[in-house]
C-alpha positions in Angstrom: 24.7 47.9 -4.6 25.2 46.5 -8.2 25.6 42.7 -8.7 27.2 41.1 -11.5 27.6 37.2 -12.2 27.9 34.3 -14.4 24.9 34.2 -16.8 25.1 30.2 -16.0 26.5 28.0 -13.6 26.8 25.0 -15.9 27.4 24.9 -19.6 27.7 21.4 -21.5 29.2 20.8 -24.9 30.2 17.6 -26.9 33.8 17.3 -28.3 33.7 18.1 -32.0 30.1 19.8 -32.0 31.6 23.3 -31.6 35.1 24.8 -31.2 34.3 26.7 -27.9 31.8 27.3 -25.2 30.9 31.0 -24.7 30.4 31.8 -21.1 28.8 35.3 -20.4 29.1 37.7 -17.5 26.0 39.7 -16.8 24.7 42.7 -14.8 21.9 41.3 -12.4 21.1 44.5 -10.6 20.3 47.3 -10.8 18.2 46.8 -14.2 17.4 49.3 -16.6 18.9 51.0 -19.8 22.3 52.1 -17.9 22.3 50.0 -14.7 26.2 50.8 -13.8 26.9 54.2 -15.1 30.8 53.7 -14.8 33.4 51.5 -16.1 34.7 48.7 -14.2 36.8 45.1 -15.0 36.6 41.7 -13.4 39.0 38.7 -13.6 37.5 35.6 -15.7 39.8 32.2 -14.6 39.3 28.7 -15.8 41.0 25.7 -13.9 41.2 22.0 -14.1 38.8 19.6 -12.4 38.7 16.4 -14.3 39.6 18.1 -17.6 43.3 19.0 -18.0 44.1 22.2 -19.6 45.6 22.0 -23.1 44.7 18.4 -23.5 40.7 19.0 -23.1 40.6 22.6 -23.2 42.6 26.1 -23.7 43.3 28.4 -20.9 40.9 31.2 -21.1 41.9 33.3 -18.3 41.3 37.4 -19.0 40.3 40.5 -17.4 36.8 41.7 -18.7 36.2 45.3 -19.2 32.9 46.5 -18.9 32.2 50.2 -20.1 29.7 52.4 -18.5 26.4 51.2 -19.2 27.3 47.8 -20.2 25.2 45.0 -19.3 27.1 41.6 -20.8 30.4 40.4 -21.6 31.0 36.8 -23.1 34.3 34.7 -23.1 35.0 31.8 -25.7 36.6 28.8 -24.0 38.3 26.6 -26.8 37.5 22.9 -26.4 40.1 20.6 -27.7 38.7 17.9 -30.0 40.7 14.4 -29.7 40.4 10.9 -30.6 40.8 9.5 -27.2 37.7 7.8 -25.6 37.2 9.3 -22.1 34.4 9.8 -19.8 32.7 13.2 -19.4 35.3 15.9 -17.9 34.4 19.1 -15.9 36.4 22.6 -16.3 36.0 25.1 -13.4 35.0 28.7 -14.3 35.0 31.5 -11.7 35.0 35.5 -11.2 37.4 37.5 -9.1 36.6 40.4 -7.2 35.2 43.2 -9.3 37.5 46.3 -9.7 35.0 48.8 -8.0 34.1 47.9 -4.5 30.5 49.1 -5.3 29.9 46.1 -7.2 29.5 42.3 -6.0 30.0 39.4 -8.1 27.4 36.4 -7.6 27.2 33.4 -8.8 31.0 33.6 -9.4 31.5 29.7 -9.5 30.5 27.4 -12.5 31.3 24.2 -14.4 31.8 23.4 -18.0 30.9 19.7 -18.8 32.6 18.1 -21.7 31.2 15.0 -23.0 33.4 12.7 -25.4 32.5 11.7 -29.1 32.5 8.0 -30.2 30.2 5.6 -31.8 27.1 5.2 -29.6 26.5 1.3 -30.2 26.9 -1.2 -32.7 24.6 -4.1 -33.6 25.1 -7.3 -35.6 22.1 -9.1 -36.8 21.7 -11.9 -39.1 18.8 -12.5 -42.0 17.4 -15.1 -41.3 18.0 -15.0 -37.9 17.3 -18.5 -36.9 16.6 -22.0 -38.7 19.4 -21.3 -41.2 19.7 -24.8 -43.2 22.8 -25.8 -44.9 22.5 -24.6 -48.6 20.5 -21.4 -47.7 21.9 -17.9 -48.1 22.6 -15.8 -45.3 22.6 -11.9 -45.0 25.0 -10.5 -41.9 24.4 -6.8 -41.5 26.8 -4.7 -39.0 25.1 -1.3 -37.9 26.7 1.6 -35.5 25.1 4.5 -34.4 27.3 7.8 -34.8 27.5 10.5 -32.3 25.5 13.7 -32.7 27.8 15.8 -35.0 30.1 13.3 -36.3 29.9 13.0 -40.1 32.9 10.7 -40.8 32.2 7.6 -42.2 33.7 4.4 -40.2 35.6 1.1 -41.4 34.4 -2.2 -41.0 36.3 -5.4 -40.4 34.9 -8.8 -40.4 36.2 -12.0 -39.1 34.8 -15.3 -39.1 35.3 -19.2 -40.0 36.2 -20.5 -43.2 36.6 -18.0 -46.5 35.0 -14.6 -45.7 33.3 -13.2 -48.9 33.9 -9.3 -49.4 31.4 -7.1 -47.7 29.4 -4.5 -49.4 30.6 -0.8 -49.0 29.2 1.0 -45.9 25.8 2.8 -46.4 24.4 5.4 -44.4 20.9 6.5 -43.1 20.7 9.6 -40.8 23.4 8.6 -38.1 23.4 4.7 -38.8 26.0 3.5 -41.0 25.7 -0.3 -42.0 28.1 -2.9 -43.6 26.7 -6.1 -44.9 28.3 -9.5 -45.4 26.4 -12.1 -47.7 27.1 -16.0 -47.5 25.6 -17.7 -50.6 24.8 -21.5 -50.0 26.2 -21.7 -46.4 28.2 -24.9 -46.2 28.5 -26.4 -42.8 32.3 -25.2 -42.6 31.1 -21.8 -42.4 29.1 -22.2 -39.2 30.7 -20.5 -36.2 31.3 -17.0 -34.7 31.2 -13.9 -36.7 32.8 -10.4 -35.6 32.3 -7.2 -36.8 34.6 -4.3 -35.7 34.0 -0.5 -36.5 36.8 2.1 -36.4 35.8 5.8 -35.8 38.0 7.6 -33.2 38.4 4.2 -31.3 36.9 1.0 -32.3 33.8 -1.0 -31.2 32.8 -4.4 -32.2 29.7 -6.9 -31.8 29.7 -10.7 -32.7 27.0 -13.2 -33.6 27.0 -16.8 -33.8 25.8 -18.5 -37.2 24.3 -22.0 -36.5 23.6 -24.1 -39.5 21.1 -26.8 -39.5 21.4 -30.2 -41.3 18.1 -31.4 -42.7 18.5 -35.2 -42.2 17.1 -37.0 -45.2 14.4 -40.2 -44.7 16.4 -43.1 -45.6 14.8 -45.9 -47.6 15.1 -49.7 -46.8 15.6 -51.9 -50.3 15.8 -55.4 -50.4 17.6 -57.8 -53.0 17.5 -61.8 -53.1 15.0 -64.2 -52.1 12.5 -64.0 -48.8 12.2 -67.8 -48.7 13.6 -69.7 -45.5 17.2 -70.6 -45.9 18.1 -68.3 -48.9 20.4 -65.2 -48.6 18.9 -61.9 -48.2 20.3 -58.0 -48.3 18.7 -55.0 -47.0 20.3 -51.5 -48.0 19.5 -48.3 -46.2 19.9 -45.5 -48.8 20.0 -41.8 -48.2 21.2 -38.5 -49.9 22.8 -35.5 -48.3 23.0 -31.9 -49.5 26.1 -30.9 -51.1 26.4 -28.2 -48.6 27.0 -30.9 -45.6 30.8 -31.7 -45.9 31.9 -34.8 -44.5 34.6 -33.3 -42.6 31.8 -31.5 -40.4 29.6 -34.4 -39.5 29.6 -38.3 -38.8 26.6 -40.4 -40.2 25.2 -43.5 -38.0 22.7 -46.0 -39.3 21.1 -48.4 -37.0 18.6 -51.3 -37.7 15.5 -52.4 -35.9 13.1 -55.5 -36.8 10.1 -54.9 -34.9 11.2 -53.5 -31.6 14.6 -55.3 -31.7 17.8 -53.4 -32.5 20.4 -55.1 -35.0 23.8 -53.9 -36.4 25.8 -54.3 -39.3 29.4 -54.3 -39.9 29.1 -50.9 -41.6 27.6 -49.3 -38.7 29.2 -45.9 -37.9 30.9 -45.7 -41.2 31.5 -42.1 -42.2 29.8 -42.0 -45.7 29.1 -39.5 -48.3 26.0 -40.2 -50.4 26.1 -43.7 -49.8 24.3 -46.1 -47.4 24.8 -49.3 -45.0 23.6 -52.9 -45.8 22.1 -55.5 -43.4 23.2 -59.1 -44.7 21.4 -62.4 -44.4 23.7 -65.1 -45.5 20.8 -67.8 -44.7 17.2 -66.5 -44.1 15.7 -68.4 -41.1 12.3 -68.0 -39.3 13.8 -65.7 -36.7 14.8 -63.4 -39.2 11.1 -62.7 -40.4 10.0 -59.3 -39.2 9.3 -55.5 -40.1 12.9 -53.9 -40.7 13.4 -50.1 -40.6 16.6 -48.3 -40.6 17.5 -44.8 -38.8 19.8 -42.2 -39.9 21.5 -40.1 -37.5 23.9 -37.2 -38.2 26.3 -36.4 -35.6 27.9 -32.9 -36.0 31.6 -32.2 -35.1 30.9 -28.8 -33.8 28.6 -27.0 -31.5 27.9 -24.4 -34.7 25.9 -27.1 -36.4 22.6 -28.7 -35.3 20.5 -31.6 -36.8 16.9 -32.0 -36.8 16.7 -35.4 -35.4 17.3 -39.0 -36.4 14.9 -40.2 -39.4 13.8 -43.7 -39.5 12.7 -45.4 -43.0 9.2 -47.0 -43.9 9.0 -50.6 -42.6 10.2 -53.3 -44.8 8.4 -56.7 -44.2 10.5 -59.8 -44.1 8.5 -63.0 -44.5 8.8 -66.9 -44.4 6.9 -69.8 -44.3 6.1 -71.2 -41.1 3.7 -73.8 -39.3 0.2 -72.6 -37.7 0.4 -71.5 -34.2 -1.7 -72.1 -30.9 -3.3 -68.7 -30.0 -4.2 -67.0 -26.5 -5.2 -63.5 -25.8 -4.5 -61.4 -22.8 -5.5 -57.5 -21.8 -2.7 -55.1 -20.3 -5.4 -53.8 -17.8 -7.0 -55.3 -14.8 -10.3 -53.8 -13.7 -12.3 -50.9 -15.3 -11.3 -49.7 -18.9 -11.3 -45.9 -18.9 -11.7 -43.8 -22.0 -8.4 -42.0 -22.7 -6.3 -45.0 -21.2 -4.2 -47.1 -23.5 -5.1 -50.7 -23.8 -2.7 -53.6 -25.2 -4.0 -56.7 -26.0 -1.3 -59.7 -26.5 -1.9 -62.3 -28.6 0.4 -65.3 -27.9 1.2 -67.8 -30.7 2.6 -71.2 -29.7 4.0 -73.4 -32.4 3.7 -77.3 -31.9 7.0 -78.6 -31.0 7.2 -80.5 -34.1 7.5 -77.3 -36.2 10.9 -76.1 -36.8 12.5 -72.7 -36.3 12.0 -71.9 -39.9 8.6 -71.6 -39.9 7.0 -68.1 -39.7 4.0 -66.9 -37.6 1.4 -64.4 -38.3 -1.9 -62.9 -36.6 -4.9 -61.5 -37.8 -7.2 -59.2 -35.5 -11.0 -58.9 -36.2 -13.8 -57.4 -34.2 -12.6 -54.0 -34.2 -14.1 -52.6 -37.5 -15.9 -49.9 -35.5 -12.7 -48.5 -34.1 -10.8 -45.9 -36.3 -7.5 -47.2 -37.4 -5.5 -44.1 -36.5 -5.9 -45.3 -32.7 -4.8 -49.1 -33.6 -1.3 -49.9 -33.7 0.2 -53.3 -33.9 3.4 -55.1 -33.6 4.7 -57.9 -35.6 5.0 -61.5 -34.2 8.1 -61.8 -32.3 9.6 -65.0 -30.8 9.5 -65.0 -27.0 11.0 -68.6 -26.4 11.8 -71.5 -28.6 8.3 -72.2 -29.6 6.1 -69.1 -28.6 5.7 -65.9 -30.2 3.7 -63.0 -29.7 1.9 -60.3 -31.3 0.3 -56.9 -29.8 -2.6 -54.8 -30.6 -2.8 -51.4 -28.9 -5.9 -49.0 -28.8 -4.8 -45.8 -27.8 -6.4 -43.9 -26.6 -9.8 -46.1 -25.7 -12.9 -44.3 -26.4 -16.5 -45.4 -24.6 -17.8 -46.4 -28.2 -15.0 -49.1 -28.6 -17.0 -51.7 -26.6 -17.0 -55.2 -28.1 -15.1 -58.4 -28.7 -11.5 -58.4 -29.9 -10.5 -61.9 -31.9 -6.8 -62.9 -32.7 -6.2 -65.5 -35.2 -2.6 -67.1 -35.4 -1.4 -69.0 -38.6 1.8 -70.8 -38.9 2.9 -70.7 -42.3 5.0 -73.7 -43.3 4.5 -77.3 -44.1 1.2 -77.7 -42.2 -0.5 -74.2 -42.4 -2.4 -74.6 -39.3 -4.9 -71.7 -37.9 -5.9 -70.9 -34.3 -7.9 -67.8 -32.6 -9.2 -66.2 -29.3 -10.9 -63.4 -28.1 -11.0 -60.9 -25.1 -14.2 -58.7 -24.2 -13.8 -55.0 -24.1 -16.2 -52.5 -21.9 -15.0 -48.8 -21.7 -16.2 -46.1 -19.1 -15.7 -42.3 -18.9 -12.4 -41.1 -16.9 -12.9 -38.9 -13.6 -11.5 -35.3 -13.6 -7.9 -34.8 -12.4 -7.4 -34.0 -8.7 -5.1 -30.7 -8.3 -3.2 -29.3 -5.7 -0.8 -26.4 -5.2 2.3 -26.4 -2.8 5.1 -23.7 -2.5 8.7 -23.4 -1.0 10.8 -20.4 -0.2 10.0 -16.9 1.2 7.9 -14.3 -0.5 10.8 -11.8 -0.4 12.3 -10.0 -3.4 15.4 -11.6 -4.4 14.6 -15.1 -2.8 14.0 -18.3 -4.6 10.4 -19.4 -4.5 8.8 -22.2 -6.2 5.1 -22.9 -7.2 4.4 -26.8 -7.3 1.2 -27.7 -9.3 0.5 -31.5 -9.1 -2.3 -33.4 -10.7 -3.6 -37.2 -10.2 -5.3 -38.9 -12.9 -6.4 -42.4 -13.4 -3.7 -45.0 -14.3 -3.2 -46.0 -17.8 -4.3 -42.7 -19.4 -2.7 -42.5 -22.5 -2.4 -38.3 -22.7 -1.1 -36.8 -19.5 -3.0 -33.9 -18.4 -2.4 -30.4 -20.0 -1.0 -28.7 -16.8 -1.4 -24.8 -16.8 -0.2 -22.0 -14.3 -1.8 -18.6 -15.0 0.2 -15.9 -13.6 -1.1 -12.4 -12.3 -0.7 -10.6 -15.5 -2.5 -13.2 -17.4 0.4 -14.9 -18.9 0.0 -18.6 -19.0 2.7 -21.3 -18.4 1.5 -24.5 -19.6 3.1 -28.0 -20.4 1.3 -30.9 -22.1 1.5 -34.4 -21.1 2.7 -33.8 -17.4 1.3 -34.7 -13.9 3.6 -31.9 -12.3 4.2 -28.2 -13.4 6.6 -26.3 -11.4 7.1 -22.5 -11.7 10.4 -21.3 -9.9 11.5 -17.8 -9.4 15.1 -17.8 -8.9 15.1 -14.2 -7.7 11.4 -12.8 -6.9 10.4 -9.4 -8.1 7.7 -7.1 -6.6 5.9 -7.6 -9.7 5.5 -11.3 -9.2 2.9 -10.8 -6.8 -0.8 -11.6 -7.3 -3.0 -14.7 -7.6 -1.8 -17.7 -9.6 -4.0 -20.7 -10.7 -3.4 -24.1 -11.5 -5.4 -25.9 -13.9 -5.3 -29.5 -15.1 -7.2 -30.8 -18.1 -7.8 -33.9 -19.8 -8.5 -33.3 -23.5 -8.6 -36.4 -25.7 -11.2 -35.1 -28.4 -10.9 -38.4 -30.7 -12.5 -40.4 -28.1 -14.7 -38.0 -26.4 -13.0 -37.1 -23.2 -12.6 -33.3 -23.8 -12.2 -30.7 -21.2 -12.4 -32.7 -18.2 -10.6 -30.2 -15.9 -10.1 -29.0 -12.3 -8.5 -25.7 -11.0 -7.2 -24.3 -7.7 -5.9 -20.9 -6.8 -3.1 -19.3 -4.5 -2.2 -15.6 -3.8 1.4 -14.7 -3.7 2.6 -11.2 -1.9 6.2 -10.2 -2.7 7.9 -7.7 -0.5 11.3 -6.5 -0.7 11.5 -7.0 2.9 8.9 -7.1 6.0 8.2 -3.9 8.0 9.1 -3.6 11.7 6.6 -4.6 14.0 6.1 -1.1 16.0 7.7 2.2 15.8 8.1 4.8 18.5 9.9 8.0 19.6 10.7 10.2 22.6 12.5 13.5 22.4 16.1 13.8 23.8 16.4 17.6 23.1 14.4 20.3 21.0 16.1 19.3 17.8 17.0 15.5 18.7 14.4 12.6 18.6 15.2 9.0 19.7 13.4 6.2 17.9 12.8 2.7 19.0 11.1 -0.3 17.0 10.6 -4.0 17.0 12.1 -6.1 14.3 10.1 -7.9 11.5 8.5 -11.4 12.6 9.0 -12.8 9.0 12.4 -12.9 7.3 14.0 -11.1 9.9 17.3 -13.2 9.1 17.5 -11.5 5.6 17.7 -7.9 7.2 20.5 -5.9 5.9 19.9 -2.9 8.1 17.3 -0.5 8.8 17.0 2.9 7.2 15.0 5.8 9.4 14.6 8.9 7.7 12.6 12.3 8.6 11.0 14.2 6.0 10.2 17.9 6.7 6.4 18.9 5.8 6.2 22.8 6.0 9.2 24.1 4.4 11.8 22.7 2.1 15.0 21.2 4.3 17.4 18.6 4.2 15.9 15.2 4.8 17.5 13.9 8.4 18.3 10.0 7.9 20.1 7.4 9.6 21.3 3.8 8.4 21.7 1.4 11.2 22.7 -2.2 11.7 20.1 -5.1 11.6 20.9 -6.0 15.2 20.0 -2.3 16.3 16.5 -1.6 17.5 17.0 2.4 18.1 18.7 5.4 16.8 18.8 9.2 17.3 18.1 11.6 14.3 19.7 15.1 14.9 19.6 18.4 13.6 16.0 18.9 13.1 14.8 22.1 12.4 12.6 24.3 14.9 9.4 24.8 14.3 8.6 22.3 11.6 6.6 19.1 11.2 8.5 16.0 10.3 7.1 12.6 8.7 9.5 10.1 10.2 9.6 6.5 8.6 11.5 3.5 9.3 12.4 0.9 6.5 13.5 -2.8 6.7 16.3 -3.0 4.0 16.5 -6.5 2.6 18.8 -7.8 -0.1 17.0 -5.8 -3.2 15.0 -3.1 -1.6 13.2 -1.7 1.3 10.1 -2.7 3.0 6.8 -0.7 3.2 7.4 2.1 5.9 6.3 2.3 9.5 5.8 6.1 10.0 4.3 8.6 12.4 4.6 12.6 12.7 6.6 14.6 15.1 6.6 18.2 15.7 9.7 20.0 16.8 9.3 23.4 19.1 9.6 26.8 17.8 12.2 29.5 18.6 12.3 33.1 17.7 13.0 33.8 14.0 16.9 33.8 13.3 16.3 35.7 10.0 15.1 39.3 9.2 12.6 40.4 6.4 13.9 40.6 3.1 13.7 43.2 0.6 12.5 45.8 3.2 12.2 49.0 1.3 10.6 52.7 1.5 9.1 54.8 -1.0 9.2 58.2 0.5 7.0 61.3 -0.4 6.6 64.4 1.6 4.7 63.3 4.5 3.8 59.7 3.5 6.0 56.6 3.1 5.1 53.2 1.3 7.1 50.4 3.0 7.3 47.0 1.3 8.8 43.8 2.2 9.2 39.9 1.7 9.1 37.3 4.7 12.4 36.0 6.1 13.7 33.0 4.4 11.8 29.8 5.0 14.7 28.3 6.9 15.2 31.3 9.3 11.4 31.8 10.2 11.7 28.8 12.9 7.8 28.7 13.0 4.9 30.3 11.9 5.5 34.0 11.3 2.4 35.8 13.1 3.1 39.5 12.8 5.7 42.0 11.9 6.9 45.4 14.0 7.8 48.7 12.4 9.5 51.2 14.1 11.3 54.4 13.0 13.5 57.0 14.3 12.5 59.9 14.5 9.2 58.5 15.1 6.1 59.8 12.8 2.8 60.6 14.3 0.8 57.6 13.0 3.1 54.5 13.2 1.4 51.3 13.6 3.3 48.7 15.9 2.2 45.5 14.1 1.5 46.3 10.4 0.7 42.8 8.9 0.7 39.0 9.7 0.9 38.2 6.0 4.0 36.4 4.3 4.8 39.6 2.7 3.1 42.8 2.3 3.2 46.6 2.0 2.2 49.5 4.2 1.3 53.2 3.7 2.4 55.3 6.8 1.7 58.9 7.0 2.7 61.6 9.6 6.2 62.1 8.5 7.9 65.4 8.1 9.4 66.5 4.7 12.8 66.8 4.0 13.9 64.6 7.0 16.2 61.7 7.6 14.7 58.7 8.7 15.8 55.3 9.8 13.2 52.5 10.3 13.8 49.0 11.2 11.0 45.9 10.6 11.2 42.7 12.5 9.3 39.2 11.9 7.7 37.6 15.2 6.3 34.2 16.0 5.2 32.4 18.9 8.6 32.7 20.7 9.7 36.1 19.8 11.0 38.6 17.4 14.0 38.1 15.1 16.6 40.5 13.8 15.6 43.8 12.1 15.9 44.7 8.5 16.5 48.5 8.2 15.6 50.9 5.7 17.2 54.8 5.7 15.5 57.3 3.7 14.9 61.0 3.3 11.5 62.4 2.8 10.9 64.7 -0.1 11.0 68.5 0.2 7.8 70.4 0.1 6.8 73.1 -2.4 5.2 76.3 -2.6 2.4 76.9 -5.2 1.1 80.1 -6.6 -1.5 80.9 -9.2 -2.0 84.1 -11.3 -5.6 84.6 -12.3 -5.9 86.6 -15.6 -9.0 88.8 -15.8 -10.1 90.4 -18.8 -12.9 93.0 -19.0 -14.7 93.0 -22.1 -16.8 96.5 -22.3 -17.9 95.6 -25.9 -18.5 92.7 -28.4 -15.9 93.9 -30.8 -13.2 93.2 -28.4 -14.4 89.6 -27.8 -14.5 89.7 -31.8 -10.9 90.4 -31.9 -9.8 87.7 -29.3 -9.4 84.9 -31.8 -8.0 81.5 -31.1 -4.4 82.8 -32.2 -4.6 86.1 -30.3 -5.4 84.0 -27.1 -2.7 81.7 -27.8 -0.1 84.7 -28.2 -1.3 85.9 -25.0 -0.9 82.8 -23.1 2.3 82.0 -24.9 4.0 85.2 -23.5 2.7 84.8 -20.1 4.0 81.0 -19.9 7.3 82.2 -21.3 7.5 84.8 -18.4 6.8 82.3 -16.0 9.0 79.4 -17.1 11.8 81.6 -16.7 11.1 81.4 -12.8 9.5 78.0 -12.1 10.3 74.4 -13.0 6.8 73.4 -13.5 3.8 75.2 -14.9 0.2 74.3 -15.5 -2.9 75.8 -16.4 -6.5 75.4 -15.1 -10.0 77.2 -15.5 -11.0 77.5 -11.9 -14.0 79.9 -12.6 -17.0 79.4 -15.1 -15.8 78.0 -18.5 -17.7 79.9 -20.8 -17.7 83.5 -22.3 -20.5 85.6 -21.5 -22.1 88.4 -23.6 -23.0 90.5 -20.7 -21.2 93.6 -19.8 -18.6 93.1 -16.9 -18.7 89.5 -17.4 -15.2 88.6 -16.7 -12.8 86.0 -18.4 -10.7 84.0 -15.9 -7.7 82.4 -16.8 -5.7 80.9 -14.0 -2.2 79.9 -14.0 -0.8 77.4 -11.2 3.1 76.9 -11.1 5.4 75.3 -8.5 8.7 76.7 -8.0 11.6 74.0 -7.6 13.3 74.4 -4.1 10.7 76.8 -2.8 8.7 75.8 0.6 5.8 77.5 1.8 7.7 79.7 4.1 9.5 81.2 1.1 6.3 82.2 -0.8 7.4 85.9 -0.2 10.2 85.5 -2.5 7.9 84.2 -5.2 5.7 87.2 -4.8 8.6 89.3 -5.2 9.4 87.5 -8.6 6.1 88.2 -9.9 6.4 91.9 -8.7 9.7 92.2 -10.2 8.4 91.3 -13.7 5.5 93.7 -13.3 7.4 96.5 -12.3 10.5 95.5 -14.6 8.9 96.7 -17.8 6.9 93.6 -18.9 3.7 94.8 -17.5 2.1 95.2 -20.9 1.6 92.6 -23.5 0.4 94.2 -26.9 -1.3 91.7 -29.1 -2.9 93.1 -32.6 -5.9 95.4 -31.2 -5.5 94.0 -27.7 -3.6 95.5 -24.6 -3.3 93.2 -21.6 -1.8 95.0 -18.4 -0.8 93.0 -15.2 -0.5 94.9 -11.8 1.3 94.0 -8.7 -1.3 91.6 -7.7 -1.1 89.7 -10.8 -4.4 90.8 -12.4 -4.6 91.2 -16.0 -6.8 93.8 -17.7 -7.5 93.2 -21.5 -9.1 95.9 -23.6 -9.0 97.3 -27.2 -6.6 99.7 -28.5 -8.5 100.5 -31.7 -12.1 101.1 -30.4 -12.5 104.1 -28.4 -15.3 102.9 -26.4 -12.9 100.1 -25.3 -9.9 101.9 -24.7 -7.8 101.5 -21.7 -9.3 103.6 -18.8 -7.7 106.6 -17.5 -6.0 106.9 -14.2 -8.0 108.4 -11.5 -7.4 112.3 -10.8 -4.4 113.6 -9.4 -2.7 110.0 -10.4 -0.2 110.1 -13.4 -0.5 108.0 -16.1 1.1 104.6 -15.2 4.2 104.0 -17.3 5.5 100.4 -18.5 7.5 100.2 -14.8 4.6 101.5 -12.8 2.0 99.2 -11.0 -1.3 99.3 -12.9 -4.8 99.3 -11.1 -6.3 95.7 -11.2 -9.4 95.0 -13.2 -11.4 93.7 -9.9 -10.7 97.4 -8.2 -13.2 99.9 -7.7 -11.6 102.3 -10.0 -13.7 104.5 -12.0 -12.8 103.4 -15.4 -13.4 99.8 -14.6 -16.9 100.4 -13.4 -17.7 102.8 -16.4 -16.4 100.2 -19.0 -18.8 97.4 -17.4 -21.7 99.7 -17.3 -21.2 100.8 -21.2 -20.5 96.9 -21.8 -24.0 96.1 -20.4 -25.9 98.7 -21.9 -24.6 97.9 -25.5 -25.4 94.1 -25.0 -29.0 94.8 -24.2 -29.4 97.1 -27.1 -28.0 94.9 -29.9 -29.9 91.8 -29.7 -28.3 90.2 -32.9 -24.8 91.1 -31.7 -25.6 89.0 -28.5 -26.5 85.9 -30.8 -22.9 86.3 -32.7 -21.1 86.9 -29.5 -22.7 83.8 -27.9 -21.4 81.6 -30.9 -18.0 83.2 -30.4 -18.1 82.5 -26.5 -18.9 79.0 -27.2 -16.0 78.6 -29.6 -13.8 80.5 -27.5 -14.5 78.0 -24.4 -13.4 75.2 -26.3 -10.2 76.7 -27.4 -9.5 78.4 -23.9 -10.2 74.8 -22.6 -7.6 73.5 -25.3 -5.1 76.0 -24.4 -5.1 75.3 -20.6 -4.5 71.7 -21.5 -1.8 72.5 -23.8 -0.2 74.5 -20.9 -0.4 71.6 -18.5 1.4 69.6 -21.1 
């Protein structure tokens, strides 16, 4: 049967890329130049799925006419290009029944998928992208990606705080279109959220936040007035802000410290612009003596403004004359002094009770000349109680070369100017390595919270906390300086988080020789989506149903969402059979398993984010007899031999392993095998058939459980044909006869014979059956044999063919005259060739008492025992022996004529 169908079952188009979709109907079978030699028609239809006719496409229902020998017809389905943003939509296409019942349609159903056109995406970036300081210039670039095939230019609209400058005209690069907004000398009022909206068949927008940073200037403390006890003194904190920092956007706060004590002024918190705040001393006393600094802080009024932190001024020392103190020295640590720890030495100066509070106290530290000054810090003398003052010196960190004696000298500067001193002995040793531990909390299941806790213990008083580091499995390092505890928490574990985690704590204070003092500990984390069941087993319920049982996981069972049980076919491609059961179940039944197949059955524990590793085992379903017949079963018939060919049944209908095929025919030929092949597909040549006979043959596929339904082929063997041959025998009695048989003459003779035979036969061929060379001896014959098959004539009808030949011989066409040569044919199809011009080679006379044959009479054969033939042969032999030279010439001509005769025979076959 002929088959037509849709060329494709799925067509895709994007709105705006083309006005229509071209859908084609093709002839699938039969193939060739003219597969279907008669005209027919078929109905093509379109219908709504998610697309709506007239809104998304135009109706294209038509009757398609196929002329004779046509192989393809195409229909254009118009697509509506609109500006509405919408998801992909589908149109159903289908074919009706062909007008001629000899034709079937398959495939006859298909889809057209329509995708929408809109901007693919939009991005908004700033340059620089971070650390934007007030007064800098900033460029905002908004870029969209146009859909494929869209060349329109979109429009851009910008929104943001303050006054928006005019953006640049849009620029294009391929499918990318950009608009640029430049902010020159950004002010604090321009900090905030900026939005870019692009419009093209709809709109799409994106936003970015512009954070403006204010660089806090370093203030400077200046003094005006006398620094004598009892005199007035004014300290002023001066600073300058950038013009881009507007006072409506920020507040400024100034704080004062003297030593470690904070002081305030009446102007604290005042909002200023390019101004300062004063610290007034109406009467300078000994209590006012010290090192003064002012700190400037800027407080933003919006979250879009950041500052780089408060700035402290350099120290301003205020001094006054005070009496000499009494000095004592004490150390902040008891016991061993470890390198890397901080040591504070306190020098206490106590004034005599007779010294008034207007006196100033100073200290002088000696004995540490070998200690670098960058590790030494001191504090000014401060009043502790009425007549007691202290000053501290800190060595941070300690080094093992800091051993020695530290001296402190206290001086009261005033009316008496008295001094005193005290000392302390310092002995430093190397610190021990940190002690590191790792602890964890949580379950190592994907999606769960899990924490690594890395802890380190070091000697007390170490000035620098250890450097803590956690090395992740992917060699990423998480490190924190100056801490004794480092936690790494997974709020939601992933499978990729598994591996070995190493925690290291390092003491590294190179300036004191305490370098790379470390210790480490490692712990391995294995992350799973869920833990697998403990055990899986099964029992067969029916031939195609299996009941599975399992034991729940021993870890994390409370997180189990459900269980996923599935069976994958291994031998042939079949649907996967599966079941999803509740977390409380411990058994499930899998049904509709295919017979004769092996399944790999697995169960997964389903967690919040994924499945566990499977617990699996294989099962085999029992075979049943095939449910399908062999495919493509066909036969090519000859006269007595038939070539069978086939393909196996569809895999889903084999129901096991095909072991053999059974062939049977009616009527049965004499040599029919019962099990021709056990291959998946094959062919078989069978003899013993009778010509021109109608046969019906069937073929079944067999497995261990029996045979399937048969496939049938009905055919008729070819008709047998009768063959006949005409042998032309020329008797050449003398050399000049051979000389006259030139190539052209032989062709003329052959052409005439072919013309006669083609009038009665459908297929003629020539072949030299006897010696293929001419001989120069008398009575050496030349044989030309013509073999022909007459269409529609069997062996039993060969007599009619003989009658045909005799009719030709007796019908006046028995003699063919070529220049100088006479060819005669008798009733037995023998031909005699003789010369008409040479008396010695003239045609023999008929025997006595027999009349001379007329064109309608039967002529004697050259192979008969007629007297004329015998005499001609003898004469030829005598002449050949007598004339040696003539023999040589004749031999050359014979060789040439042999090639010509062979060529003539080949042409006749063609």
